[in-house]
C-alpha positions in Angstrom: 0.0 0.0 0.0 1.4 3.4 -0.9 1.4 6.1 1.8 1.8 9.4 0.0 2.1 11.3 3.4 4.6 8.9 4.9 8.3 9.5 5.6 9.4 7.3 2.7 9.2 9.0 -0.8 6.5 7.5 -3.0 8.9 6.4 -5.7 10.9 4.5 -3.1 7.8 2.8 -1.8 6.9 1.6 -5.4 10.5 0.5 -5.9 10.4 -1.5 -2.6 7.1 -3.2 -3.7 8.6 -4.2 -7.0 11.9 -5.3 -5.4 9.8 -7.5 -3.2 8.1 -9.0 -6.2 11.6 -9.7 -7.7 12.9 -11.3 -4.5 9.9 -13.6 -4.0 9.9 -14.7 -7.6 6.8 -13.0 -8.9 9.0 -11.2 -11.4 11.7 -13.5 -12.8 15.1 -12.9 -14.3 15.4 -11.8 -17.9 11.7 -11.1 -18.1 10.2 -7.6 -18.4 9.0 -5.6 -15.4 5.7 -3.8 -15.7 5.8 -0.8 -18.0 5.7 2.7 -16.6 2.2 3.0 -17.8 1.3 -0.2 -15.9 3.0 1.1 -12.8 1.1 4.4 -13.1 -2.2 2.5 -13.4 -1.5 0.0 -10.6 -0.2 2.4 -8.0 -2.0 5.6 -9.0 1.2 7.6 -9.3 2.5 10.0 -11.8 4.6 8.8 -14.7 7.7 10.7 -13.4 7.3 8.7 -10.1 7.1 5.5 -11.9 10.2 6.4 -14.0 12.0 7.3 -10.7 11.0 4.0 -9.1 12.5 2.0 -12.1 15.7 4.1 -11.9 15.9 3.2 -8.2 15.6 -0.5 -9.1 18.3 0.0 -11.8 20.6 1.7 -9.2 20.1 -1.2 -6.8 21.1 -3.6 -9.6 17.8 -5.4 -9.7 16.9 -4.5 -13.3 18.5 -3.5 -16.5 17.2 -1.5 -19.5 17.6 -2.5 -23.1 17.1 0.5 -25.4 14.0 0.2 -27.6 13.0 -3.0 -25.7 12.2 -2.3 -22.1 13.4 -3.0 -18.6 14.1 -6.5 -17.5 14.7 -8.2 -14.1 18.4 -8.8 -13.6 20.2 -12.1 -12.8 19.7 -13.1 -9.2 22.7 -13.1 -7.0 23.9 -16.6 -6.0 
């Protein structure tokens, strides 16, 4: 659940939820994550917030982006 008034920025809350889906196997390696539009729809956030959440996942090393293709779940650490 997203708390827009909480101490954690909304983009980080979205990133944490998606990171949880990656760690529990709902989103699997080398498969696409939800599009920005899908994130906007699911979480009721602005497109910029969705974009920033994906950037946060990229900085954490959980996803990678392929130009003209999309963003994919990275290889899990052994």
